[in-house]
SEZAPA-540558 format. One record per residue: z, x, y of N, C-alpha, C in turn; residue number from 1. Coordinates in steps of 0.05 Angstrom, whole numbers, padded with zeros to 5 digits, m for minus. Example, Ala and Ser with C-alpha at 12.3 -4.5 7.8 and 13.67 -1.06 7.14 Angstrom:
BEGIN
<vexgu n_c3="00156" n_c1="00264" n_c2="m00114" ca_c3="00156" ca_c1="00246" ca_c2="m00090" c_c3="00156" c_c1="00264" c_c2="m00066" guba="1"/>
<vexgu n_c3="00142" n_c1="00257" n_c2="m00045" ca_c3="00143" ca_c1="00273" ca_c2="m00021" c_c3="00157" c_c1="00258" c_c2="00001" guba="2"/>
***
This chain:
BEGIN
<vexgu n_c3="02713" n_c1="03912" n_c2="02265" ca_c3="02694" ca_c1="03886" ca_c2="02280" c_c3="02659" c_c1="03880" c_c2="02271" guba="1"/>
<vexgu n_c3="02653" n_c1="03908" n_c2="02261" ca_c3="02631" ca_c1="03915" ca_c2="02248" c_c3="02626" c_c1="03889" c_c2="02221" guba="2"/>
<vexgu n_c3="02653" n_c1="03898" n_c2="02204" ca_c3="02660" ca_c1="03872" ca_c2="02190" c_c3="02657" c_c1="03845" c_c2="02180" guba="3"/>
<vexgu n_c3="02662" n_c1="03830" n_c2="02211" ca_c3="02655" ca_c1="03813" ca_c2="02216" c_c3="02623" c_c1="03800" c_c2="02225" guba="4"/>
<vexgu n_c3="02613" n_c1="03817" n_c2="02240" ca_c3="02594" ca_c1="03818" ca_c2="02238" c_c3="02562" c_c1="03813" c_c2="02214" guba="5"/>
<vexgu n_c3="02584" n_c1="03835" n_c2="02204" ca_c3="02560" ca_c1="03828" ca_c2="02175" c_c3="02564" c_c1="03806" c_c2="02157" guba="6"/>
<vexgu n_c3="02585" n_c1="03795" n_c2="02152" ca_c3="02592" ca_c1="03775" ca_c2="02143" c_c3="02580" c_c1="03748" c_c2="02164" guba="7"/>
<vexgu n_c3="02577" n_c1="03751" n_c2="02183" ca_c3="02564" ca_c1="03725" ca_c2="02187" c_c3="02543" c_c1="03726" c_c2="02192" guba="8"/>
<vexgu n_c3="02529" n_c1="03742" n_c2="02186" ca_c3="02503" ca_c1="03758" ca_c2="02182" c_c3="02502" c_c1="03741" c_c2="02151" guba="9"/>
<vexgu n_c3="02516" n_c1="03750" n_c2="02133" ca_c3="02510" ca_c1="03737" ca_c2="02106" c_c3="02509" c_c1="03704" c_c2="02117" guba="10"/>
<vexgu n_c3="02520" n_c1="03701" n_c2="02117" ca_c3="02527" ca_c1="03669" ca_c2="02127" c_c3="02500" c_c1="03646" c_c2="02138" guba="11"/>
<vexgu n_c3="02489" n_c1="03670" n_c2="02149" ca_c3="02466" ca_c1="03669" ca_c2="02162" c_c3="02454" c_c1="03660" c_c2="02149" guba="12"/>
<vexgu n_c3="02453" n_c1="03682" n_c2="02140" ca_c3="02415" ca_c1="03690" ca_c2="02116" c_c3="02428" c_c1="03661" c_c2="02086" guba="13"/>
<vexgu n_c3="02452" n_c1="03665" n_c2="02072" ca_c3="02452" ca_c1="03636" ca_c2="02068" c_c3="02442" c_c1="03604" c_c2="02081" guba="14"/>
<vexgu n_c3="02448" n_c1="03598" n_c2="02101" ca_c3="02440" ca_c1="03577" ca_c2="02112" c_c3="02411" c_c1="03581" c_c2="02107" guba="15"/>
<vexgu n_c3="02397" n_c1="03603" n_c2="02122" ca_c3="02360" ca_c1="03605" ca_c2="02119" c_c3="02357" c_c1="03601" c_c2="02093" guba="16"/>
<vexgu n_c3="02361" n_c1="03614" n_c2="02071" ca_c3="02359" ca_c1="03608" ca_c2="02049" c_c3="02363" c_c1="03574" c_c2="02038" guba="17"/>
<vexgu n_c3="02383" n_c1="03564" n_c2="02043" ca_c3="02382" ca_c1="03536" ca_c2="02034" c_c3="02368" c_c1="03521" c_c2="02038" guba="18"/>
<vexgu n_c3="02352" n_c1="03524" n_c2="02062" ca_c3="02329" ca_c1="03510" ca_c2="02085" c_c3="02303" c_c1="03511" c_c2="02058" guba="19"/>
<vexgu n_c3="02295" n_c1="03539" n_c2="02045" ca_c3="02274" ca_c1="03541" ca_c2="02040" c_c3="02282" c_c1="03540" c_c2="01995" guba="20"/>
<vexgu n_c3="02303" n_c1="03527" n_c2="02002" ca_c3="02316" ca_c1="03520" ca_c2="01968" c_c3="02332" c_c1="03503" c_c2="01966" guba="21"/>
<vexgu n_c3="02316" n_c1="03476" n_c2="01966" ca_c3="02329" ca_c1="03456" ca_c2="01964" c_c3="02347" c_c1="03453" c_c2="01947" guba="22"/>
<vexgu n_c3="02336" n_c1="03457" n_c2="01928" ca_c3="02364" ca_c1="03445" ca_c2="01900" c_c3="02382" c_c1="03470" c_c2="01895" guba="23"/>
<vexgu n_c3="02385" n_c1="03486" n_c2="01906" ca_c3="02406" ca_c1="03505" ca_c2="01912" c_c3="02417" c_c1="03496" c_c2="01944" guba="24"/>
<vexgu n_c3="02414" n_c1="03482" n_c2="01954" ca_c3="02429" ca_c1="03481" ca_c2="01991" c_c3="02453" c_c1="03479" c_c2="01988" guba="25"/>
<vexgu n_c3="02466" n_c1="03461" n_c2="01964" ca_c3="02492" ca_c1="03452" ca_c2="01965" c_c3="02512" c_c1="03474" c_c2="01961" guba="26"/>
<vexgu n_c3="02499" n_c1="03493" n_c2="01940" ca_c3="02505" ca_c1="03522" ca_c2="01933" c_c3="02508" c_c1="03545" c_c2="01953" guba="27"/>
<vexgu n_c3="02494" n_c1="03553" n_c2="01969" ca_c3="02481" ca_c1="03562" ca_c2="01995" c_c3="02494" c_c1="03559" c_c2="02022" guba="28"/>
<vexgu n_c3="02507" n_c1="03529" n_c2="02033" ca_c3="02511" ca_c1="03518" ca_c2="02043" c_c3="02548" c_c1="03530" c_c2="02044" guba="29"/>
<vexgu n_c3="02552" n_c1="03530" n_c2="02012" ca_c3="02588" ca_c1="03537" ca_c2="02008" c_c3="02586" c_c1="03560" c_c2="02011" guba="30"/>
<vexgu n_c3="02569" n_c1="03578" n_c2="02002" ca_c3="02579" ca_c1="03609" ca_c2="02001" c_c3="02571" c_c1="03614" c_c2="02028" guba="31"/>
<vexgu n_c3="02554" n_c1="03600" n_c2="02053" ca_c3="02562" ca_c1="03607" ca_c2="02078" c_c3="02582" c_c1="03594" c_c2="02090" guba="32"/>
<vexgu n_c3="02592" n_c1="03584" n_c2="02085" ca_c3="02618" ca_c1="03579" ca_c2="02096" c_c3="02641" c_c1="03594" c_c2="02083" guba="33"/>
<vexgu n_c3="02638" n_c1="03605" n_c2="02064" ca_c3="02655" ca_c1="03626" ca_c2="02051" c_c3="02648" c_c1="03650" c_c2="02061" guba="34"/>
<vexgu n_c3="02635" n_c1="03652" n_c2="02071" ca_c3="02639" ca_c1="03683" ca_c2="02096" c_c3="02634" c_c1="03674" c_c2="02118" guba="35"/>
<vexgu n_c3="02636" n_c1="03654" n_c2="02138" ca_c3="02647" ca_c1="03648" ca_c2="02152" c_c3="02677" c_c1="03648" c_c2="02162" guba="36"/>
<vexgu n_c3="02688" n_c1="03643" n_c2="02134" ca_c3="02711" ca_c1="03637" ca_c2="02141" c_c3="02731" c_c1="03673" c_c2="02135" guba="37"/>
<vexgu n_c3="02711" n_c1="03678" n_c2="02114" ca_c3="02721" ca_c1="03715" ca_c2="02115" c_c3="02713" c_c1="03730" c_c2="02142" guba="38"/>
<vexgu n_c3="02700" n_c1="03719" n_c2="02155" ca_c3="02696" ca_c1="03739" ca_c2="02178" c_c3="02714" c_c1="03721" c_c2="02197" guba="39"/>
<vexgu n_c3="02726" n_c1="03705" n_c2="02196" ca_c3="02745" ca_c1="03689" ca_c2="02220" c_c3="02768" c_c1="03705" c_c2="02207" guba="40"/>
<vexgu n_c3="02764" n_c1="03708" n_c2="02185" ca_c3="02804" ca_c1="03719" ca_c2="02181" c_c3="02796" c_c1="03755" c_c2="02179" guba="41"/>
<vexgu n_c3="02769" n_c1="03755" n_c2="02188" ca_c3="02776" ca_c1="03796" ca_c2="02183" c_c3="02777" c_c1="03801" c_c2="02225" guba="42"/>
<vexgu n_c3="02768" n_c1="03780" n_c2="02235" ca_c3="02774" ca_c1="03778" ca_c2="02265" c_c3="02793" c_c1="03767" c_c2="02263" guba="43"/>
<vexgu n_c3="02819" n_c1="03749" n_c2="02250" ca_c3="02844" ca_c1="03748" ca_c2="02258" c_c3="02859" c_c1="03776" c_c2="02261" guba="44"/>
<vexgu n_c3="02860" n_c1="03788" n_c2="02227" ca_c3="02866" ca_c1="03813" ca_c2="02216" c_c3="02866" c_c1="03833" c_c2="02245" guba="45"/>
<vexgu n_c3="02845" n_c1="03827" n_c2="02250" ca_c3="02842" ca_c1="03854" ca_c2="02277" c_c3="02866" c_c1="03846" c_c2="02294" guba="46"/>
<vexgu n_c3="02852" n_c1="03821" n_c2="02307" ca_c3="02866" ca_c1="03807" ca_c2="02330" c_c3="02887" c_c1="03821" c_c2="02336" guba="47"/>
<vexgu n_c3="02904" n_c1="03808" n_c2="02305" ca_c3="02926" ca_c1="03819" ca_c2="02299" c_c3="02934" c_c1="03852" c_c2="02299" guba="48"/>
<vexgu n_c3="02915" n_c1="03868" n_c2="02296" ca_c3="02922" ca_c1="03900" ca_c2="02295" c_c3="02921" c_c1="03906" c_c2="02320" guba="49"/>
<vexgu n_c3="02903" n_c1="03892" n_c2="02341" ca_c3="02903" ca_c1="03904" ca_c2="02366" c_c3="02930" c_c1="03894" c_c2="02381" guba="50"/>
<vexgu n_c3="02940" n_c1="03867" n_c2="02375" ca_c3="02951" ca_c1="03850" ca_c2="02394" c_c3="02987" c_c1="03885" c_c2="02386" guba="51"/>
<vexgu n_c3="02988" n_c1="03881" n_c2="02359" ca_c3="03008" ca_c1="03901" ca_c2="02353" c_c3="03008" c_c1="03934" c_c2="02358" guba="52"/>
<vexgu n_c3="02983" n_c1="03948" n_c2="02369" ca_c3="02983" ca_c1="03974" ca_c2="02385" c_c3="02976" c_c1="03974" c_c2="02417" guba="53"/>
<vexgu n_c3="02969" n_c1="03948" n_c2="02417" ca_c3="02966" ca_c1="03944" ca_c2="02449" c_c3="02939" c_c1="03965" c_c2="02467" guba="54"/>
<vexgu n_c3="02926" n_c1="03973" n_c2="02450" ca_c3="02900" ca_c1="03984" ca_c2="02455" c_c3="02879" c_c1="03980" c_c2="02448" guba="55"/>
<vexgu n_c3="02877" n_c1="03964" n_c2="02451" ca_c3="02842" ca_c1="03952" ca_c2="02441" c_c3="02828" c_c1="03959" c_c2="02468" guba="56"/>
<vexgu n_c3="02805" n_c1="03967" n_c2="02461" ca_c3="02787" ca_c1="03981" ca_c2="02481" c_c3="02771" c_c1="03948" c_c2="02496" guba="57"/>
<vexgu n_c3="02754" n_c1="03960" n_c2="02516" ca_c3="02730" ca_c1="03945" ca_c2="02523" c_c3="02723" c_c1="03926" c_c2="02507" guba="58"/>
<vexgu n_c3="02708" n_c1="03951" n_c2="02494" ca_c3="02680" ca_c1="03950" ca_c2="02469" c_c3="02691" c_c1="03931" c_c2="02448" guba="59"/>
<vexgu n_c3="02714" n_c1="03937" n_c2="02441" ca_c3="02734" ca_c1="03922" ca_c2="02416" c_c3="02738" c_c1="03890" c_c2="02431" guba="60"/>
<vexgu n_c3="02745" n_c1="03886" n_c2="02461" ca_c3="02743" ca_c1="03860" ca_c2="02470" c_c3="02723" c_c1="03850" c_c2="02469" guba="61"/>
<vexgu n_c3="02699" n_c1="03862" n_c2="02483" ca_c3="02670" ca_c1="03848" ca_c2="02483" c_c3="02669" c_c1="03833" c_c2="02461" guba="62"/>
<vexgu n_c3="02661" n_c1="03852" n_c2="02435" ca_c3="02648" ca_c1="03846" ca_c2="02405" c_c3="02668" c_c1="03824" c_c2="02402" guba="63"/>
<vexgu n_c3="02693" n_c1="03815" n_c2="02409" ca_c3="02711" ca_c1="03803" ca_c2="02393" c_c3="02698" c_c1="03778" c_c2="02399" guba="64"/>
<vexgu n_c3="02700" n_c1="03774" n_c2="02434" ca_c3="02679" ca_c1="03753" ca_c2="02451" c_c3="02652" c_c1="03750" c_c2="02435" guba="65"/>
<vexgu n_c3="02639" n_c1="03774" n_c2="02434" ca_c3="02622" ca_c1="03761" ca_c2="02416" c_c3="02615" c_c1="03739" c_c2="02398" guba="66"/>
<vexgu n_c3="02627" n_c1="03747" n_c2="02376" ca_c3="02640" ca_c1="03742" ca_c2="02353" c_c3="02637" c_c1="03715" c_c2="02356" guba="67"/>
<vexgu n_c3="02657" n_c1="03708" n_c2="02370" ca_c3="02682" ca_c1="03677" ca_c2="02370" c_c3="02656" c_c1="03662" c_c2="02379" guba="68"/>
<vexgu n_c3="02637" n_c1="03668" n_c2="02391" ca_c3="02617" ca_c1="03650" ca_c2="02397" c_c3="02616" c_c1="03630" c_c2="02365" guba="69"/>
<vexgu n_c3="02609" n_c1="03605" n_c2="02374" ca_c3="02608" ca_c1="03582" ca_c2="02354" c_c3="02573" c_c1="03586" c_c2="02338" guba="70"/>
<vexgu n_c3="02570" n_c1="03583" n_c2="02308" ca_c3="02544" ca_c1="03596" ca_c2="02298" c_c3="02538" c_c1="03566" c_c2="02289" guba="71"/>
<vexgu n_c3="02509" n_c1="03557" n_c2="02293" ca_c3="02498" ca_c1="03535" ca_c2="02289" c_c3="02497" c_c1="03535" c_c2="02258" guba="72"/>
<vexgu n_c3="02506" n_c1="03514" n_c2="02260" ca_c3="02508" ca_c1="03505" ca_c2="02227" c_c3="02489" c_c1="03492" c_c2="02212" guba="73"/>
<vexgu n_c3="02475" n_c1="03490" n_c2="02189" ca_c3="02455" ca_c1="03474" ca_c2="02181" c_c3="02463" c_c1="03442" c_c2="02181" guba="74"/>
<vexgu n_c3="02453" n_c1="03425" n_c2="02177" ca_c3="02470" ca_c1="03398" ca_c2="02168" c_c3="02451" c_c1="03394" c_c2="02143" guba="75"/>
<vexgu n_c3="02470" n_c1="03383" n_c2="02123" ca_c3="02455" ca_c1="03374" ca_c2="02101" c_c3="02425" c_c1="03359" c_c2="02110" guba="76"/>
<vexgu n_c3="02428" n_c1="03337" n_c2="02128" ca_c3="02413" ca_c1="03332" ca_c2="02138" c_c3="02377" c_c1="03340" c_c2="02146" guba="77"/>
<vexgu n_c3="02385" n_c1="03365" n_c2="02157" ca_c3="02361" ca_c1="03381" ca_c2="02158" c_c3="02344" c_c1="03395" c_c2="02135" guba="78"/>
<vexgu n_c3="02366" n_c1="03403" n_c2="02112" ca_c3="02344" ca_c1="03407" ca_c2="02094" c_c3="02328" c_c1="03392" c_c2="02080" guba="79"/>
<vexgu n_c3="02292" n_c1="03403" n_c2="02087" ca_c3="02277" ca_c1="03385" ca_c2="02070" c_c3="02271" c_c1="03379" c_c2="02052" guba="80"/>
<vexgu n_c3="02272" n_c1="03357" n_c2="02041" ca_c3="02272" ca_c1="03340" ca_c2="02020" c_c3="02249" c_c1="03334" c_c2="02004" guba="81"/>
<vexgu n_c3="02234" n_c1="03339" n_c2="01989" ca_c3="02215" ca_c1="03332" ca_c2="01968" c_c3="02222" c_c1="03303" c_c2="01953" guba="82"/>
<vexgu n_c3="02203" n_c1="03275" n_c2="01956" ca_c3="02207" ca_c1="03258" ca_c2="01946" c_c3="02192" c_c1="03264" c_c2="01928" guba="83"/>
<vexgu n_c3="02205" n_c1="03258" n_c2="01902" ca_c3="02185" ca_c1="03258" ca_c2="01877" c_c3="02181" c_c1="03219" c_c2="01870" guba="84"/>
<vexgu n_c3="02163" n_c1="03221" n_c2="01858" ca_c3="02152" ca_c1="03185" ca_c2="01853" c_c3="02160" c_c1="03187" c_c2="01829" guba="85"/>
***
């Protein structure tokens, strides 16, 4: 579960960096999407393991609910661009 949380943190960092580096925003937003995909895959795998074992703890369930909350994403229109004259 901690792995998925770290992956979501990486995605968030990439989105924040995209706002600071508009020239690389497309690359950073793509990387953020990659990390979100990896986090979702890790949660799915963990969920399957818990279903097999049927011994998922309350702590595990609470953590997975926290991680499944939708993350705010940066829209490409939100990135501030400097007009070149």
